[in-house]
C-alpha positions in Angstrom: 0.4 0.3 0.1 2.8 2.8 0.8 4.2 2.2 -2.4 0.4 3.0 -4.1 0.8 6.1 -2.4 4.4 7.0 -3.1 3.4 6.4 -6.8 0.3 8.5 -6.7 2.3 11.4 -4.8 4.8 11.2 -7.7 2.1 11.5 -10.5 0.5 14.5 -8.6 3.6 16.5 -8.1 4.6 15.5 -11.9 1.4 16.5 -13.3 1.5 19.8 -11.3 3.8 21.4 -14.3 1.4 20.1 -17.3 -1.6 21.3 -15.5 -0.1 25.3 -15.2 1.4 25.3 -18.4 -1.4 24.3 -20.0 -3.5 26.6 -17.9 -1.5 29.5 -18.6 -1.1 28.9 -22.4 -5.3 28.6 -22.7 -5.3 32.4 -20.5 -3.4 33.4 -23.3 -5.5 32.3 -26.3 -3.1 29.4 -26.9 -4.2 25.6 -27.0 -4.4 23.8 -23.5 -3.9 20.3 -24.8 -1.0 21.2 -27.0 0.7 22.7 -24.3 -0.3 20.3 -21.6 1.4 17.5 -23.7 4.5 19.4 -24.0 4.6 20.2 -20.5 4.1 16.5 -19.8 7.2 15.5 -22.5 9.8 18.6 -21.6 8.2 19.9 -18.6 10.6 22.5 -17.7 11.6 23.5 -21.3 8.0 24.1 -22.0 7.2 26.2 -18.6 10.2 28.4 -19.6 9.3 28.4 -23.5 5.6 29.4 -22.5 7.1 31.6 -20.2 9.1 33.6 -23.1 6.4 33.6 -24.9 4.4 35.7 -22.8 7.2 38.0 -21.8 7.4 38.8 -25.6 3.7 39.5 -25.7 3.6 42.0 -22.6 6.5 44.0 -23.4 5.9 44.2 -27.1 4.2 47.9 -27.6 3.0 46.8 -30.8 1.0 43.7 -29.6 -0.3 45.8 -26.5 -1.6 48.5 -29.0 -3.4 45.5 -30.5 -4.7 44.3 -27.7 -6.5 47.4 -26.2 -7.8 47.7 -30.2 -9.5 44.4 -29.9 -10.7 45.7 -26.5 -11.9 49.1 -27.6 -13.6 46.8 -30.7 -15.4 44.3 -28.6 -16.7 47.2 -26.2 -18.3 49.3 -29.0 -19.6 46.1 -30.5 -21.5 45.7 -27.1 -22.7 48.9 -26.9 -24.3 48.8 -30.2 -25.7 45.3 -29.7 -27.3 47.0 -26.5 -28.3 50.1 -28.1 
């Protein structure tokens, strides 16, 4: 019985990085399942790669302007539908 507990604890610990990687990717508009699979295959590498992609998106002024423009368009569509 203790061996089964150890195996389950290791599986839970190992699955933490793929779940976090998949969640972060999904929250940024990327595929959860692709990043989840990458998290299982290359746990540390996939997490660092996703971190670099998110940092690039956040630090690029052009992407920030694009995100703001999309938000403005979304809000104006809501107002025009409600009117």
